[in-house]
C-alpha positions in Angstrom: 114.5 83.1 106.8 117.8 83.9 108.5 118.3 86.9 106.2 114.7 88.1 107.0 115.3 87.9 110.7 118.6 89.7 110.4 117.1 92.4 108.4 114.3 92.8 110.9 116.8 92.8 113.8 119.0 95.5 112.1 115.9 97.6 111.3 114.8 97.5 115.0 118.3 98.3 116.2 118.6 101.2 113.8 115.2 102.6 115.0 116.2 102.3 118.7 119.8 103.4 118.5 120.2 106.0 115.8 121.2 108.3 118.7 122.0 107.8 122.3 123.4 104.9 124.3 123.7 101.5 122.7 124.6 98.3 124.6 125.4 94.9 123.2 127.3 91.7 124.0 130.9 91.3 122.8 132.9 88.2 123.8 130.4 87.5 126.6 130.8 91.0 128.1 128.2 93.8 128.0 129.8 96.7 126.1 128.4 100.1 125.2 128.9 103.1 123.0 127.2 106.5 122.6 126.2 107.4 119.0 125.4 110.6 117.2 123.8 110.6 113.7 123.5 114.1 112.1 120.1 115.2 111.0 121.3 115.5 107.4 121.9 111.7 107.3 120.1 110.1 104.3 120.1 106.3 103.8 121.9 105.4 100.6 124.4 108.3 100.7 127.7 107.1 102.2 128.9 109.1 105.2 132.2 109.0 107.2 132.3 107.3 110.6 134.5 108.7 113.4 135.4 106.9 116.6 136.2 109.2 119.5 137.9 107.3 122.4 138.0 108.6 125.9 141.0 108.7 128.4 141.5 106.5 131.4 138.8 106.8 134.1 136.5 108.5 131.5 133.6 107.2 129.4 132.2 107.6 125.9 129.6 110.0 127.3 132.4 112.0 128.9 134.4 112.6 125.7 131.2 113.3 123.9 130.6 116.1 126.3 134.0 117.7 126.6 134.9 117.4 122.9 131.6 118.7 121.6 132.1 116.4 118.6 128.3 116.1 118.1 128.3 119.8 117.0 131.1 119.1 114.5 129.3 116.0 113.2 126.1 117.9 112.8 127.8 120.7 110.9 129.8 118.4 108.6 127.5 115.4 108.1 129.4 112.5 109.7 128.4 109.8 112.2 130.4 109.6 115.5 130.6 106.7 117.9 131.9 107.0 121.5 132.7 103.6 122.9 133.4 103.1 126.6 136.3 101.0 127.8 135.8 98.5 130.6 136.3 100.3 133.9 137.2 103.5 132.1 140.2 101.7 130.5 141.4 100.6 127.1 143.7 97.7 126.2 146.6 99.9 125.6 149.4 98.0 127.4 149.7 100.8 129.9 150.1 99.7 133.6 146.8 98.6 135.0 145.0 98.9 131.6 142.2 96.7 130.5 143.0 93.4 128.8 139.7 93.2 126.9 139.6 92.7 123.2 139.1 96.4 122.3 140.5 96.0 118.8 137.8 93.5 118.1 135.2 95.6 119.9 135.8 98.7 117.7 135.8 96.6 114.5 132.5 95.0 115.7 130.9 98.4 116.3 132.0 99.5 112.8 130.4 96.4 111.4 127.2 96.9 113.3 127.0 100.5 112.1 127.7 99.5 108.5 124.6 97.2 108.8 122.4 100.0 110.1 123.7 103.0 108.2 125.3 103.8 104.8 128.9 104.1 106.1 131.7 104.7 103.7 134.2 102.0 104.5 137.0 104.1 103.0 136.4 107.0 105.4 136.5 105.4 108.9 138.6 107.3 111.4 139.7 107.1 115.0 140.8 109.8 117.4 141.3 109.7 121.2 142.3 111.6 124.3 145.2 110.2 126.4 144.6 106.4 126.6 142.2 106.9 123.7 145.1 108.2 121.7 147.2 105.2 122.6 144.2 103.0 121.5 143.9 104.9 118.2 147.5 104.2 117.4 146.9 100.5 118.1 144.1 100.5 115.6 146.3 102.0 113.0 149.1 99.5 113.7 147.1 96.3 114.3 143.5 96.5 112.9 142.7 94.4 109.8 140.3 97.3 108.9 141.5 100.4 107.1 141.4 103.4 109.3 142.0 106.2 106.8 143.4 108.5 109.5 144.0 108.6 113.3 144.5 111.4 115.7 146.0 111.2 119.2 145.5 114.0 121.6 147.9 113.8 124.6 148.6 110.1 124.1 151.7 108.3 122.6 152.6 104.6 122.2 153.8 102.1 124.7 157.1 100.3 124.1 155.2 97.1 123.3 152.8 98.7 120.8 155.6 100.7 119.2 157.8 97.6 118.6 154.8 95.5 117.4 153.4 98.1 115.0 152.9 96.6 111.6 150.1 98.4 109.8 148.0 96.4 107.3 147.2 99.8 105.6 149.1 103.1 105.6 147.4 105.6 107.9 147.4 109.4 107.9 148.5 110.6 111.3 147.9 113.8 113.3 149.3 114.2 116.8 148.2 116.9 119.3 150.3 117.3 122.5 151.2 119.9 125.1 154.8 120.4 126.0 153.8 120.8 129.7 151.8 117.6 129.9 152.4 116.2 133.4 150.5 113.0 132.7 151.9 111.8 129.4 155.2 113.6 129.1 156.0 115.0 125.7 159.5 113.6 126.0 158.3 110.1 127.0 159.8 107.8 129.6 158.7 106.3 132.8 155.4 104.3 132.6 154.0 106.2 129.6 156.3 104.9 126.9 157.6 106.7 123.8 158.1 110.4 123.3 156.1 112.4 120.8 159.1 112.7 118.6 159.7 108.9 118.6 156.1 108.2 117.7 156.2 110.7 114.8 159.5 109.2 113.6 157.9 105.8 113.5 155.0 107.0 111.3 157.4 109.0 109.2 159.1 105.7 108.5 155.9 103.9 107.7 154.6 106.7 105.5 157.9 107.6 103.9 157.8 111.2 104.9 160.4 114.0 105.2 162.2 113.7 108.5 162.4 117.5 108.9 159.0 119.2 109.2 157.9 122.5 107.9 157.1 124.5 111.1 154.4 127.2 111.2 153.5 129.2 114.2 149.7 129.5 114.5 148.1 132.8 115.6 148.1 133.4 119.4 144.4 134.3 119.4 143.9 133.9 123.2 146.9 135.3 125.0 145.5 134.6 128.5 145.8 130.8 128.1 149.6 131.0 128.5 150.2 128.7 125.5 150.8 128.8 121.8 150.6 126.3 119.0 153.0 125.2 116.2 152.0 123.2 113.2 154.6 120.7 112.1 154.1 119.1 108.6 156.3 116.3 107.6 155.4 116.4 103.9 156.1 115.2 101.3 155.1 111.6 102.1 154.6 108.8 99.6 152.0 107.0 101.8 150.0 108.9 104.4 150.4 112.3 105.9 152.1 112.9 109.3 151.4 116.2 111.1 151.8 117.6 114.6 150.1 120.4 116.5 152.6 121.1 119.2 151.0 123.1 122.1 153.8 125.1 123.7 153.0 125.3 127.4 149.9 123.2 127.0 148.9 120.6 129.6 147.2 117.2 129.5 144.1 118.6 127.9 141.8 118.7 124.9 142.6 122.1 123.3 139.5 124.3 122.9 137.4 122.5 125.5 135.5 124.6 128.1 135.4 121.7 130.5 138.1 122.3 133.1 137.9 118.8 134.4 138.5 117.0 131.1 142.2 116.8 131.9 145.0 118.4 133.9 146.9 121.7 133.3 146.6 124.5 130.9 144.0 124.3 128.2 145.0 126.0 124.9 142.2 128.0 123.3 144.0 129.1 120.1 142.7 125.9 118.4 139.7 123.7 118.8 141.0 120.1 118.8 137.6 118.7 117.5 137.6 121.1 114.6 141.2 120.4 113.8 140.6 116.7 113.9 137.7 116.8 111.5 139.6 119.2 109.2 142.4 116.6 109.1 140.0 113.6 108.6 138.1 115.4 105.9 141.2 115.5 103.7 141.8 111.8 103.7 140.3 108.4 102.8 141.6 104.9 102.3 141.6 105.6 98.6 144.3 108.2 99.3 146.6 105.8 101.2 146.1 103.0 98.7 146.9 105.2 95.7 149.0 108.1 97.1 146.8 110.5 95.1 143.8 112.8 96.0 140.2 111.7 95.5 139.0 111.9 92.0 136.9 114.8 90.8 133.1 114.4 90.8 131.3 113.4 87.6 127.6 113.6 86.5 127.7 110.2 84.9 125.6 107.5 86.6 126.9 104.3 88.2 124.6 101.5 89.3 124.9 97.8 89.8 124.0 94.6 91.7 125.8 91.4 92.7 124.8 87.8 92.8 126.7 84.5 93.0 130.1 86.1 93.3 129.8 88.4 90.3 128.6 92.0 90.0 126.9 93.6 87.0 127.8 97.3 86.9 126.1 99.8 84.6 128.0 103.0 83.7 126.7 105.9 81.6 130.0 107.7 81.1 133.0 107.3 78.8 135.4 104.4 79.5 137.1 104.7 82.8 139.3 102.8 85.2 137.9 101.5 88.5 139.1 100.2 91.8 137.2 97.7 93.9 137.6 97.7 97.7 136.2 95.3 100.3 134.3 96.4 103.3 137.5 97.0 105.3 139.0 99.2 102.7 141.4 96.7 101.2 142.0 97.0 97.4 140.7 93.8 95.8 141.1 94.5 92.0 141.2 97.1 89.3 139.8 97.2 85.8 138.0 99.3 83.2 134.3 100.2 82.9 132.9 100.9 79.5 129.6 102.6 78.7 126.9 100.1 79.4 127.2 97.0 81.5 130.5 95.5 82.8 130.7 92.2 84.6 133.1 92.2 87.6 134.0 89.0 89.4 134.5 89.1 93.1 138.0 87.6 93.7 137.9 85.0 96.4 134.6 86.3 97.8 130.9 85.7 97.1 129.3 87.8 99.8 129.8 91.0 101.8 130.1 94.7 101.3 132.2 96.2 98.5 132.9 99.7 97.2 133.7 100.5 93.6 135.2 103.8 92.7 135.9 104.9 89.2 138.5 107.4 88.0 135.9 110.2 87.3 134.8 110.1 91.0 131.6 108.1 91.0 131.3 105.7 94.0 129.1 102.6 94.2 128.3 100.4 97.2 127.7 96.8 96.3 126.3 94.2 98.7 126.7 90.6 97.6 124.7 87.9 99.5 
């Protein structure tokens, strides 16, 4: 009966909240997020999930507007969620910031959306502007869930978050920052915490990257914006990628936006931050950071299966291949070999939940054990 009621509840929520504003209770507090689901979404086909986190004094609806991420999601087929912090603030450790359980909030939203939609748990991402960037770094450092990549626009890390950073999973990192940012100074200090260079050095250490980047000047497409962009790539890395889009002369802004009130200072128009973010996200998954290798090539062979009583029966029509089994948060649980026909796979230490099986030829299977 409980399973039936839960299914009915999830079905109703999905019908009501596929797009628009969603409210729910978290830790006894009413929380909300705006949601966009592309028209191409098809149940049963795994899609990426992107969190876009607003800056201080802003809202989820605000960053949805000035980032125009809905257009990028529609064009590229991913779901995007825009949570709102309490009082326009996230639990970043910045002076006067919220003390709410925002790490738990975002994990809960991801779980809710996994129940309603076919989310690929290996392709969950977070990006944010200003305080939302600080919060995205906290997710990469502290969340038990695998965020395959994070992007911070005009936000760094506080001393406390920097010193406490201990990622459960490696994370691919892209940082976008203006050198003339008067709110979160590029060189750090004061109340805003670490400099951009210090933040990147931390992630270079975690991801085992080259300490000296390859620097490429991007085309100065719009000369009237009084700013230019450099791309810094710290490859090669043995874990996740680390990259920087350094906006020379740029202010505390979301590059490419047409909303003059989104931040403060010069808005660079040579790049579109939302497009750059998705381009970065689209190259990465938790599979990448677990194996250090690119996604496997696609295959026409079929992969089906079901789970019951802590064991899955998987049917594979191709030649013998290795597989990796991940839990719903992207953690690698076990590896093995699939042979043509049926293979039994025990769920180590777990009898229920969401699992993802990926085989070497590229086929992916979502498994739900109850």
